[in-house]
C-alpha positions as YAML, in Angstrom:
chain: A
units: angstrom
residues:
- id: 1
  name: UNK
  ca: [166.59, 234.99, 177.20]
- id: 2
  name: UNK
  ca: [167.01, 231.24, 176.78]
- id: 3
  name: UNK
  ca: [168.25, 229.97, 173.42]
- id: 4
  name: UNK
  ca: [165.93, 227.83, 171.26]
- id: 5
  name: UNK
  ca: [166.51, 224.07, 171.65]
- id: 6
  name: UNK
  ca: [168.65, 222.30, 169.09]
- id: 7
  name: UNK
  ca: [167.12, 220.22, 166.32]
- id: 8
  name: UNK
  ca: [170.22, 218.07, 165.96]
- id: 9
  name: UNK
  ca: [172.29, 216.78, 168.87]
- id: 10
  name: UNK
  ca: [175.94, 217.84, 168.47]
- id: 11
  name: UNK
  ca: [178.51, 215.07, 168.26]
- id: 12
  name: UNK
  ca: [180.26, 216.64, 171.25]
- id: 13
  name: UNK
  ca: [177.41, 215.47, 173.51]
- id: 14
  name: UNK
  ca: [178.47, 212.02, 174.64]
- id: 15
  name: UNK
  ca: [177.52, 212.01, 178.34]
- id: 16
  name: UNK
  ca: [175.17, 213.52, 180.90]
- id: 17
  name: UNK
  ca: [177.87, 216.02, 181.87]
- id: 18
  name: UNK
  ca: [178.02, 217.26, 178.28]
- id: 19
  name: UNK
  ca: [174.31, 218.03, 178.38]
- id: 20
  name: UNK
  ca: [174.82, 220.07, 181.54]
- id: 21
  name: UNK
  ca: [177.49, 222.20, 179.88]
- id: 22
  name: UNK
  ca: [175.31, 222.83, 176.83]
- id: 23
  name: UNK
  ca: [172.24, 223.52, 179.00]
- id: 24
  name: UNK
  ca: [174.01, 226.28, 180.86]
- id: 25
  name: UNK
  ca: [174.59, 228.02, 177.54]
- id: 26
  name: UNK
  ca: [170.95, 227.57, 176.51]
- id: 27
  name: UNK
  ca: [169.18, 228.76, 179.67]
- id: 28
  name: UNK
  ca: [169.03, 232.29, 180.99]
- id: 29
  name: UNK
  ca: [170.54, 232.95, 184.41]
- id: 30
  name: UNK
  ca: [167.23, 232.97, 186.24]
- id: 31
  name: UNK
  ca: [165.98, 229.66, 184.85]
- id: 32
  name: UNK
  ca: [169.40, 228.07, 185.41]
- id: 33
  name: UNK
  ca: [169.41, 229.23, 189.02]
- id: 34
  name: UNK
  ca: [166.07, 227.56, 189.65]
- id: 35
  name: UNK
  ca: [166.61, 224.32, 187.75]
- id: 36
  name: UNK
  ca: [170.20, 223.61, 188.70]
- id: 37
  name: UNK
  ca: [171.00, 225.33, 191.97]
- id: 38
  name: UNK
  ca: [170.97, 223.82, 195.44]
- id: 39
  name: UNK
  ca: [170.42, 224.88, 199.01]
- id: 40
  name: UNK
  ca: [172.80, 227.27, 200.77]
- id: 41
  name: UNK
  ca: [176.41, 226.50, 199.77]
- id: 42
  name: UNK
  ca: [175.55, 223.47, 197.65]
- id: 43
  name: UNK
  ca: [177.73, 221.12, 199.68]
- id: 44
  name: UNK
  ca: [175.24, 218.26, 199.66]
- id: 45
  name: UNK
  ca: [174.51, 218.65, 195.96]
- id: 46
  name: UNK
  ca: [178.25, 218.51, 195.29]
- id: 47
  name: UNK
  ca: [178.73, 215.51, 197.58]
- id: 48
  name: UNK
  ca: [175.94, 213.66, 195.76]
- id: 49
  name: UNK
  ca: [178.25, 213.71, 192.75]
- id: 50
  name: UNK
  ca: [181.66, 213.12, 194.27]
- id: 51
  name: UNK
  ca: [180.54, 210.34, 196.63]
- id: 52
  name: UNK
  ca: [180.06, 208.09, 193.62]
- id: 53
  name: UNK
  ca: [183.60, 208.80, 192.48]
- id: 54
  name: UNK
  ca: [184.95, 207.51, 195.79]
- id: 55
  name: UNK
  ca: [183.52, 204.05, 195.05]
- id: 56
  name: UNK
  ca: [185.52, 201.71, 192.85]
- id: 57
  name: UNK
  ca: [184.24, 198.79, 190.78]
- id: 58
  name: UNK
  ca: [185.67, 195.29, 190.66]
- id: 59
  name: UNK
  ca: [186.15, 194.09, 187.10]
- id: 60
  name: UNK
  ca: [185.57, 190.41, 186.34]
- id: 61
  name: UNK
  ca: [186.43, 188.40, 183.23]
- id: 62
  name: UNK
  ca: [185.19, 185.28, 181.45]
- id: 63
  name: UNK
  ca: [181.80, 185.40, 183.15]
- id: 64
  name: UNK
  ca: [178.76, 183.96, 181.30]
- id: 65
  name: UNK
  ca: [176.70, 186.76, 179.74]
- id: 66
  name: UNK
  ca: [174.25, 184.74, 177.61]
- id: 67
  name: UNK
  ca: [170.74, 186.29, 177.58]
- id: 68
  name: UNK
  ca: [171.88, 189.32, 179.57]
- id: 69
  name: UNK
  ca: [169.17, 191.91, 180.31]
- id: 70
  name: UNK
  ca: [168.24, 194.74, 182.69]
- id: 71
  name: UNK
  ca: [164.60, 193.90, 183.34]
- id: 72
  name: UNK
  ca: [163.08, 194.21, 186.82]
- id: 73
  name: UNK
  ca: [159.75, 194.47, 188.61]
- id: 74
  name: UNK
  ca: [158.74, 197.21, 191.06]
- id: 75
  name: UNK
  ca: [155.52, 196.62, 193.04]
- id: 76
  name: UNK
  ca: [154.42, 194.20, 190.36]
- id: 77
  name: UNK
  ca: [155.14, 196.73, 187.60]
- id: 78
  name: UNK
  ca: [157.50, 195.48, 184.90]
- id: 79
  name: UNK
  ca: [160.35, 197.76, 183.80]
- id: 80
  name: UNK
  ca: [162.86, 197.29, 180.98]
- id: 81
  name: UNK
  ca: [165.65, 198.94, 182.92]
- id: 82
  name: UNK
  ca: [166.31, 200.41, 186.40]
- id: 83
  name: UNK
  ca: [165.97, 204.09, 185.44]
- id: 84
  name: UNK
  ca: [163.01, 206.33, 186.26]
- id: 85
  name: UNK
  ca: [162.53, 210.01, 185.46]
- id: 86
  name: UNK
  ca: [162.38, 211.81, 188.80]
- id: 87
  name: UNK
  ca: [159.64, 214.31, 189.61]
- id: 88
  name: UNK
  ca: [160.94, 217.80, 188.87]
- id: 89
  name: UNK
  ca: [158.88, 220.96, 188.61]
- id: 90
  name: UNK
  ca: [158.19, 223.27, 185.69]
- id: 91
  name: UNK
  ca: [159.77, 221.60, 182.68]
- id: 92
  name: UNK
  ca: [158.57, 224.54, 180.59]
- id: 93
  name: UNK
  ca: [161.43, 226.55, 182.11]
- id: 94
  name: UNK
  ca: [163.75, 224.25, 180.14]
- id: 95
  name: UNK
  ca: [161.75, 223.71, 176.94]
- id: 96
  name: UNK
  ca: [158.57, 225.20, 175.42]
- id: 97
  name: UNK
  ca: [156.91, 221.76, 175.25]
- id: 98
  name: UNK
  ca: [157.62, 221.12, 178.93]
- id: 99
  name: UNK
  ca: [156.47, 217.81, 180.35]
- id: 100
  name: UNK
  ca: [154.96, 216.78, 177.02]
- id: 101
  name: UNK
  ca: [158.46, 216.52, 175.54]
- id: 102
  name: UNK
  ca: [159.74, 214.61, 178.58]
- id: 103
  name: UNK
  ca: [156.81, 212.19, 178.38]
- id: 104
  name: UNK
  ca: [157.45, 211.58, 174.69]
- id: 105
  name: UNK
  ca: [161.05, 210.64, 175.47]
- id: 106
  name: UNK
  ca: [159.95, 208.48, 178.38]
- id: 107
  name: UNK
  ca: [157.56, 206.55, 176.15]
- id: 108
  name: UNK
  ca: [160.19, 206.10, 173.43]
- id: 109
  name: UNK
  ca: [162.72, 204.66, 175.88]
- id: 110
  name: UNK
  ca: [160.26, 202.66, 178.02]
- id: 111
  name: UNK
  ca: [161.17, 204.75, 181.04]
- id: 112
  name: UNK
  ca: [158.68, 205.29, 183.88]
- id: 113
  name: UNK
  ca: [158.07, 209.00, 184.45]
- id: 114
  name: UNK
  ca: [157.13, 210.37, 187.86]
- id: 115
  name: UNK
  ca: [154.97, 213.41, 187.12]
- id: 116
  name: UNK
  ca: [155.58, 216.26, 189.55]
- id: 117
  name: UNK
  ca: [152.74, 217.76, 191.54]
- id: 118
  name: UNK
  ca: [154.26, 221.01, 190.29]
- id: 119
  name: UNK
  ca: [154.11, 219.97, 186.66]
- id: 120
  name: UNK
  ca: [153.01, 222.59, 184.17]
- id: 121
  name: UNK
  ca: [151.12, 219.94, 182.20]
- id: 122
  name: UNK
  ca: [148.18, 217.96, 183.53]
- id: 123
  name: UNK
  ca: [148.71, 214.25, 184.07]
- id: 124
  name: UNK
  ca: [145.51, 213.59, 182.11]
- id: 125
  name: UNK
  ca: [147.08, 215.18, 179.03]
- id: 126
  name: UNK
  ca: [150.25, 213.14, 179.39]
- id: 127
  name: UNK
  ca: [148.24, 209.96, 179.85]
- id: 128
  name: UNK
  ca: [146.14, 210.64, 176.75]
- id: 129
  name: UNK
  ca: [149.06, 211.23, 174.39]
- id: 130
  name: UNK
  ca: [149.45, 208.97, 171.38]
- id: 131
  name: UNK
  ca: [152.17, 206.93, 173.07]
- id: 132
  name: UNK
  ca: [151.92, 207.53, 176.84]
- id: 133
  name: UNK
  ca: [154.76, 206.39, 179.08]
- id: 134
  name: UNK
  ca: [154.30, 204.49, 182.31]
- id: 135
  name: UNK
  ca: [153.25, 207.33, 184.63]
- id: 136
  name: UNK
  ca: [153.68, 207.62, 188.37]
- id: 137
  name: UNK
  ca: [152.53, 210.72, 190.26]
- id: 138
  name: UNK
  ca: [154.32, 212.72, 192.92]
- id: 139
  name: UNK
  ca: [152.36, 214.28, 195.76]
- id: 140
  name: UNK
  ca: [153.27, 217.02, 198.18]
- id: 141
  name: UNK
  ca: [151.17, 216.84, 201.36]
- id: 142
  name: UNK
  ca: [148.59, 219.61, 201.23]
- id: 143
  name: UNK
  ca: [147.37, 221.66, 204.19]
- id: 144
  name: UNK
  ca: [144.09, 219.73, 204.16]
- id: 145
  name: UNK
  ca: [144.06, 215.95, 204.01]
- id: 146
  name: UNK
  ca: [141.12, 215.96, 201.62]
- id: 147
  name: UNK
  ca: [143.13, 217.95, 199.08]
- id: 148
  name: UNK
  ca: [146.02, 215.46, 199.21]
- id: 149
  name: UNK
  ca: [143.53, 212.63, 198.72]
- id: 150
  name: UNK
  ca: [141.81, 214.42, 195.85]
- id: 151
  name: UNK
  ca: [145.15, 214.73, 194.02]
- id: 152
  name: UNK
  ca: [145.91, 211.06, 194.65]
- id: 153
  name: UNK
  ca: [142.56, 209.95, 193.30]
- id: 154
  name: UNK
  ca: [142.88, 212.26, 190.32]
- id: 155
  name: UNK
  ca: [146.22, 210.66, 189.47]
- id: 156
  name: UNK
  ca: [144.75, 207.18, 189.84]
- id: 157
  name: UNK
  ca: [141.82, 208.06, 187.59]
- id: 158
  name: UNK
  ca: [144.30, 209.30, 184.97]
- id: 159
  name: UNK
  ca: [146.09, 205.95, 184.98]
- id: 160
  name: UNK
  ca: [149.03, 206.54, 187.32]
- id: 161
  name: UNK
  ca: [150.64, 203.25, 188.34]
- id: 162
  name: UNK
  ca: [151.99, 204.47, 191.69]
- id: 163
  name: UNK
  ca: [152.04, 207.47, 194.00]
- id: 164
  name: UNK
  ca: [155.20, 209.05, 195.40]
- id: 165
  name: UNK
  ca: [154.75, 211.31, 198.43]
- id: 166
  name: UNK
  ca: [157.61, 213.75, 198.97]
- id: 167
  name: UNK
  ca: [158.11, 214.07, 202.73]
- id: 168
  name: UNK
  ca: [161.42, 215.91, 203.13]
- id: 169
  name: UNK
  ca: [160.28, 219.42, 202.21]
- id: 170
  name: UNK
  ca: [157.72, 220.80, 204.67]
- id: 171
  name: UNK
  ca: [159.46, 224.09, 203.87]
- id: 172
  name: UNK
  ca: [161.80, 225.08, 201.05]
- id: 173
  name: UNK
  ca: [165.51, 225.05, 201.65]
- id: 174
  name: UNK
  ca: [167.58, 228.22, 201.69]
- id: 175
  name: UNK
  ca: [168.00, 228.84, 197.96]
- id: 176
  name: UNK
  ca: [170.63, 231.58, 197.82]
- id: 177
  name: UNK
  ca: [171.34, 231.18, 194.10]
- id: 178
  name: UNK
  ca: [167.67, 231.74, 193.30]
- id: 179
  name: UNK
  ca: [167.64, 234.79, 195.54]
- id: 180
  name: UNK
  ca: [170.67, 236.27, 193.84]
- id: 181
  name: UNK
  ca: [169.19, 235.62, 190.39]
- id: 182
  name: UNK
  ca: [165.87, 237.15, 191.53]
- id: 183
  name: UNK
  ca: [164.05, 234.12, 190.17]
- id: 184
  name: UNK
  ca: [160.30, 234.22, 189.74]
- id: 185
  name: UNK
  ca: [158.03, 232.01, 187.66]
- id: 186
  name: UNK
  ca: [157.12, 233.41, 184.25]
- id: 187
  name: UNK
  ca: [153.45, 234.20, 183.79]
- id: 188
  name: UNK
  ca: [152.91, 231.22, 181.48]
- id: 189
  name: UNK
  ca: [154.29, 228.64, 183.94]
- id: 190
  name: UNK
  ca: [152.26, 227.44, 186.90]
- id: 191
  name: UNK
  ca: [151.64, 224.19, 188.87]
- id: 192
  name: UNK
  ca: [148.44, 223.16, 187.11]
- id: 193
  name: UNK
  ca: [147.59, 220.32, 189.50]
- id: 194
  name: UNK
  ca: [147.38, 222.79, 192.36]
- id: 195
  name: UNK
  ca: [144.86, 225.11, 190.67]
- id: 196
  name: UNK
  ca: [142.08, 225.92, 193.09]
- id: 197
  name: UNK
  ca: [143.78, 224.42, 196.13]
- id: 198
  name: UNK
  ca: [144.43, 226.67, 199.12]
- id: 199
  name: UNK
  ca: [148.00, 227.68, 199.84]
- id: 200
  name: UNK
  ca: [149.59, 226.57, 203.09]
- id: 201
  name: UNK
  ca: [148.26, 228.86, 205.81]
- id: 202
  name: UNK
  ca: [150.82, 231.30, 207.13]
- id: 203
  name: UNK
  ca: [151.19, 234.88, 208.25]
- id: 204
  name: UNK
  ca: [154.14, 237.28, 208.10]
- id: 205
  name: UNK
  ca: [156.82, 236.97, 210.72]
- id: 206
  name: UNK
  ca: [156.71, 239.68, 213.31]
- id: 207
  name: UNK
  ca: [159.50, 242.28, 213.15]
- id: 208
  name: UNK
  ca: [162.43, 240.95, 215.12]
- id: 209
  name: UNK
  ca: [160.56, 237.71, 215.80]
- id: 210
  name: UNK
  ca: [161.09, 234.12, 214.74]
- id: 211
  name: UNK
  ca: [161.43, 234.13, 210.92]
- id: 212
  name: UNK
  ca: [159.80, 230.71, 210.43]
- id: 213
  name: UNK
  ca: [158.34, 229.34, 213.63]
- id: 214
  name: UNK
  ca: [156.17, 232.40, 214.23]
- id: 215
  name: UNK
  ca: [154.53, 232.20, 210.78]
- id: 216
  name: UNK
  ca: [152.36, 229.13, 211.37]
- id: 217
  name: UNK
  ca: [153.71, 227.59, 208.16]
- id: 218
  name: UNK
  ca: [154.72, 224.40, 209.95]
- id: 219
  name: UNK
  ca: [151.41, 223.95, 211.77]
- id: 220
  name: UNK
  ca: [150.10, 221.81, 208.92]
- id: 221
  name: UNK
  ca: [153.38, 219.98, 208.22]
- id: 222
  name: UNK
  ca: [152.74, 216.25, 207.67]
- id: 223
  name: UNK
  ca: [153.43, 213.62, 210.33]
- id: 224
  name: UNK
  ca: [153.42, 209.84, 210.40]
- id: 225
  name: UNK
  ca: [149.73, 209.98, 211.33]
- id: 226
  name: UNK
  ca: [149.05, 211.60, 207.96]
- id: 227
  name: UNK
  ca: [151.02, 208.85, 206.22]
- id: 228
  name: UNK
  ca: [149.04, 206.13, 207.98]
- id: 229
  name: UNK
  ca: [145.79, 207.87, 207.04]
- id: 230
  name: UNK
  ca: [146.74, 208.20, 203.37]
- id: 231
  name: UNK
  ca: [147.88, 204.58, 203.24]
- id: 232
  name: UNK
  ca: [144.36, 203.55, 204.29]
- id: 233
  name: UNK
  ca: [142.74, 205.74, 201.62]
- id: 234
  name: UNK
  ca: [144.57, 204.80, 198.43]
- id: 235
  name: UNK
  ca: [144.86, 201.51, 196.56]
- id: 236
  name: UNK
  ca: [147.89, 202.37, 194.43]
- id: 237
  name: UNK
  ca: [151.43, 201.52, 195.52]
- id: 238
  name: UNK
  ca: [152.54, 204.36, 197.82]
- id: 239
  name: UNK
  ca: [156.17, 205.41, 198.01]
- id: 240
  name: UNK
  ca: [157.83, 207.91, 200.35]
- id: 241
  name: UNK
  ca: [160.48, 210.13, 198.79]
- id: 242
  name: UNK
  ca: [163.06, 211.83, 200.96]
- id: 243
  name: UNK
  ca: [164.13, 209.07, 203.36]
- id: 244
  name: UNK
  ca: [167.71, 209.47, 204.59]
- id: 245
  name: UNK
  ca: [167.64, 207.69, 207.96]
- id: 246
  name: UNK
  ca: [167.40, 203.94, 208.67]
- id: 247
  name: UNK
  ca: [164.88, 204.46, 211.47]
- id: 248
  name: UNK
  ca: [162.58, 206.40, 209.14]
- id: 249
  name: UNK
  ca: [162.95, 203.66, 206.53]
- id: 250
  name: UNK
  ca: [161.91, 200.98, 209.00]
- id: 251
  name: UNK
  ca: [158.97, 203.08, 210.17]
- id: 252
  name: UNK
  ca: [157.87, 203.45, 206.55]
- id: 253
  name: UNK
  ca: [157.90, 199.68, 206.14]
- id: 254
  name: UNK
  ca: [156.02, 199.26, 209.41]
- id: 255
  name: UNK
  ca: [153.42, 201.72, 208.05]
- id: 256
  name: UNK
  ca: [152.78, 199.46, 205.02]
- id: 257
  name: UNK
  ca: [154.48, 201.84, 202.62]
- id: 258
  name: UNK
  ca: [155.27, 200.02, 199.37]
- id: 259
  name: UNK
  ca: [158.69, 201.54, 198.75]
- id: 260
  name: UNK
  ca: [161.00, 204.42, 199.62]
- id: 261
  name: UNK
  ca: [163.25, 206.80, 197.74]
- id: 262
  name: UNK
  ca: [166.58, 207.52, 199.39]
- id: 263
  name: UNK
  ca: [166.78, 211.20, 198.48]
- id: 264
  name: UNK
  ca: [168.05, 214.47, 199.88]
- id: 265
  name: UNK
  ca: [165.99, 216.44, 197.33]
- id: 266
  name: UNK
  ca: [169.03, 216.88, 195.16]
- id: 267
  name: UNK
  ca: [170.62, 218.95, 197.91]
- id: 268
  name: UNK
  ca: [167.88, 221.56, 197.51]
- id: 269
  name: UNK
  ca: [166.45, 221.37, 201.06]
- id: 270
  name: UNK
  ca: [168.92, 220.90, 203.91]
- id: 271
  name: UNK
  ca: [172.54, 221.52, 203.04]
- id: 272
  name: UNK
  ca: [175.37, 219.43, 204.59]
- id: 273
  name: UNK
  ca: [173.35, 216.21, 204.89]
- id: 274
  name: UNK
  ca: [175.19, 213.21, 203.44]
- id: 275
  name: UNK
  ca: [175.16, 212.13, 199.84]
- id: 276
  name: UNK
  ca: [172.37, 209.69, 199.09]
- id: 277
  name: UNK
  ca: [174.78, 206.93, 198.05]
- id: 278
  name: UNK
  ca: [176.51, 207.35, 201.43]
- id: 279
  name: UNK
  ca: [173.20, 206.98, 203.30]
- id: 280
  name: UNK
  ca: [172.01, 204.00, 201.24]
- id: 281
  name: UNK
  ca: [173.93, 201.06, 202.78]
- id: 282
  name: UNK
  ca: [172.65, 201.57, 206.33]
- id: 283
  name: UNK
  ca: [169.09, 202.04, 205.07]
- id: 284
  name: UNK
  ca: [169.25, 198.91, 202.93]
- id: 285
  name: UNK
  ca: [170.63, 196.93, 205.86]
- id: 286
  name: UNK
  ca: [167.89, 198.15, 208.18]
- id: 287
  name: UNK
  ca: [165.14, 197.25, 205.71]
- id: 288
  name: UNK
  ca: [166.67, 193.87, 204.83]
- id: 289
  name: UNK
  ca: [164.58, 193.55, 201.68]
- id: 290
  name: UNK
  ca: [161.19, 194.31, 203.28]
- id: 291
  name: UNK
  ca: [160.32, 196.96, 200.67]
- id: 292
  name: UNK
  ca: [162.07, 198.17, 197.51]
- id: 293
  name: UNK
  ca: [164.39, 201.17, 197.47]
- id: 294
  name: UNK
  ca: [164.93, 203.79, 194.80]
- id: 295
  name: UNK
  ca: [167.77, 206.30, 194.95]
- id: 296
  name: UNK
  ca: [168.22, 209.72, 193.39]
- id: 297
  name: UNK
  ca: [170.86, 212.41, 193.66]
- id: 298
  name: UNK
  ca: [174.09, 212.63, 191.70]
- id: 299
  name: UNK
  ca: [173.46, 209.94, 189.08]
- id: 300
  name: UNK
  ca: [175.46, 210.97, 186.02]
- id: 301
  name: UNK
  ca: [176.90, 207.71, 184.70]
- id: 302
  name: UNK
  ca: [175.83, 204.13, 184.18]
- id: 303
  name: UNK
  ca: [178.54, 203.18, 186.65]
- id: 304
  name: UNK
  ca: [176.73, 205.33, 189.24]
- id: 305
  name: UNK
  ca: [173.58, 203.30, 188.61]
- id: 306
  name: UNK
  ca: [175.50, 200.05, 189.06]
- id: 307
  name: UNK
  ca: [176.98, 201.28, 192.35]
- id: 308
  name: UNK
  ca: [173.54, 202.25, 193.66]
- id: 309
  name: UNK
  ca: [172.18, 198.80, 192.80]
- id: 310
  name: UNK
  ca: [175.21, 197.17, 194.42]
- id: 311
  name: UNK
  ca: [174.52, 198.98, 197.69]
- id: 312
  name: UNK
  ca: [170.85, 198.04, 197.91]
- id: 313
  name: UNK
  ca: [168.72, 200.12, 195.54]
- id: 314
  name: UNK
  ca: [166.46, 198.37, 193.05]
- id: 315
  name: UNK
  ca: [166.47, 201.31, 190.64]
- id: 316
  name: UNK
  ca: [167.43, 204.98, 190.39]
- id: 317
  name: UNK
  ca: [165.72, 208.22, 189.43]
- id: 318
  name: UNK
  ca: [167.24, 210.90, 187.22]
- id: 319
  name: UNK
  ca: [166.38, 214.55, 187.86]
- id: 320
  name: UNK
  ca: [168.65, 217.40, 186.80]
- id: 321
  name: UNK
  ca: [170.22, 215.57, 183.81]
- id: 322
  name: UNK
  ca: [166.75, 215.17, 182.28]
- id: 323
  name: UNK
  ca: [166.20, 218.92, 182.54]
- id: 324
  name: UNK
  ca: [169.62, 219.60, 181.03]
- id: 325
  name: UNK
  ca: [168.91, 217.35, 178.04]
- id: 326
  name: UNK
  ca: [165.42, 218.80, 177.71]
- id: 327
  name: UNK
  ca: [166.82, 222.34, 177.58]
- id: 328
  name: UNK
  ca: [169.31, 221.43, 174.88]
- id: 329
  name: UNK
  ca: [167.29, 219.24, 172.52]
- id: 330
  name: UNK
  ca: [163.79, 218.62, 173.85]
- id: 331
  name: UNK
  ca: [162.34, 215.12, 173.66]
- id: 332
  name: UNK
  ca: [165.17, 213.97, 171.42]
- id: 333
  name: UNK
  ca: [167.72, 215.08, 174.02]
- id: 334
  name: UNK
  ca: [165.98, 213.31, 176.90]
- id: 335
  name: UNK
  ca: [165.67, 210.08, 174.90]
- id: 336
  name: UNK
  ca: [169.35, 210.34, 173.96]
- id: 337
  name: UNK
  ca: [170.32, 210.88, 177.60]
- id: 338
  name: UNK
  ca: [168.39, 207.80, 178.74]
- id: 339
  name: UNK
  ca: [170.00, 205.70, 176.02]
- id: 340
  name: UNK
  ca: [173.45, 206.95, 177.05]
- id: 341
  name: UNK
  ca: [172.85, 205.92, 180.66]
- id: 342
  name: UNK
  ca: [171.40, 202.57, 179.65]
- id: 343
  name: UNK
  ca: [174.39, 201.84, 177.41]
- id: 344
  name: UNK
  ca: [176.83, 202.83, 180.16]
- id: 345
  name: UNK
  ca: [175.02, 200.60, 182.65]
- id: 346
  name: UNK
  ca: [175.05, 197.61, 180.34]
- id: 347
  name: UNK
  ca: [178.75, 198.05, 179.60]
- id: 348
  name: UNK
  ca: [179.46, 198.30, 183.34]
- id: 349
  name: UNK
  ca: [177.44, 195.14, 183.98]
- id: 350
  name: UNK
  ca: [179.29, 193.26, 181.26]
- id: 351
  name: UNK
  ca: [182.70, 194.30, 182.56]
- id: 352
  name: UNK
  ca: [181.84, 193.38, 186.15]
- id: 353
  name: UNK
  ca: [180.40, 190.05, 185.05]
- id: 354
  name: UNK
  ca: [176.73, 190.67, 185.82]
- id: 355
  name: UNK
  ca: [174.30, 189.33, 183.24]
- id: 356
  name: UNK
  ca: [171.19, 190.46, 185.14]
- id: 357
  name: UNK
  ca: [170.34, 192.93, 187.86]
- id: 358
  name: UNK
  ca: [169.83, 190.05, 190.29]
- id: 359
  name: UNK
  ca: [173.55, 189.35, 190.04]
- id: 360
  name: UNK
  ca: [174.47, 192.88, 191.10]
- id: 361
  name: UNK
  ca: [175.45, 193.07, 194.75]
- id: 362
  name: UNK
  ca: [178.28, 194.43, 196.89]
- id: 363
  name: UNK
  ca: [180.60, 192.02, 195.13]
- id: 364
  name: UNK
  ca: [180.87, 194.40, 192.18]
- id: 365
  name: UNK
  ca: [182.53, 196.98, 194.43]
- id: 366
  name: UNK
  ca: [186.26, 196.96, 195.09]
- id: 367
  name: UNK
  ca: [186.95, 196.68, 198.79]
- id: 368
  name: UNK
  ca: [189.90, 198.99, 199.45]
- id: 369
  name: UNK
  ca: [190.74, 197.30, 202.75]
- id: 370
  name: UNK
  ca: [190.95, 193.74, 201.41]
- id: 371
  name: UNK
  ca: [191.77, 194.35, 197.78]
- id: 372
  name: UNK
  ca: [188.55, 192.53, 196.89]
- id: 373
  name: UNK
  ca: [185.55, 191.01, 198.65]
- id: 374
  name: UNK
  ca: [184.88, 187.36, 199.42]
- id: 375
  name: UNK
  ca: [182.52, 186.60, 196.53]
...
């Protein structure tokens, strides 16, 4: 059984990593396996973390910092800082209040929250709370186009400011840790936005036959034609989440997509793909500013955020750390986590001489070959 969340945050919690350590003590093995595990051997999930540690920052002194701030605009939407809460499923596995607690923290910290299609709380409820956050909505392509469109229009009617279509998971990755923990959803947790929608059509694999390709599960997998169709149907900004290749990024821009998320699904789909921060520079170069870029995967420090911005992202999304903080201390924990990351980012900006996000570029990174860059 999971432990009840804390009412006071211990002084020992000073970073995102501290929340992870406490969360492991609070969650039972099954919930932990679902919320924190990765695909196969977890190599990509691990590399998401360590790839940031391979990048070094270039400190600068005596730079003007008057009127410093972290404000930015995404698709015409103003944000106080470059942090979004990533779409993650089933927050009730971490805390009894589920997405309601996360939304409360998002509102308190002025953090946009991307509501998962597999949320256990309806977006309408989150939007009607006393102090609603800025809500975006994540979509998974459904077997029938009309069902995908119905979800998009439902989100728009509820007040969502943007749609984020996850395109890198036509099937789940190989989740060995979940298998070993024999994870299954508790009876009280379900993806409420999918109520009444048909499951993806499939049939059992034949004995000795192809374990996936013979099931028909991929027959309704989305293609670029589906993206073009959806782009024509919806008025909200439409983002694609799960882009890891420059050619796909350019095709997204050519398809009038409003923005992309460089993401490998937190290492939960295909193991051994690169870390997102490693994939980012080539994608940013290929897009050359045509559409904005978000990045998720491995963000644990404000310095990680600064590095992502330096390499071409406009903002980042935080996934697992939000769930860790939620498990430990509910809304209070998530708000505390966001404030920690914001403080770390602002300190990193000050010590690299960047008063605004517009001043953050590759010049904040130490170039190992030259000792420094030419800025």
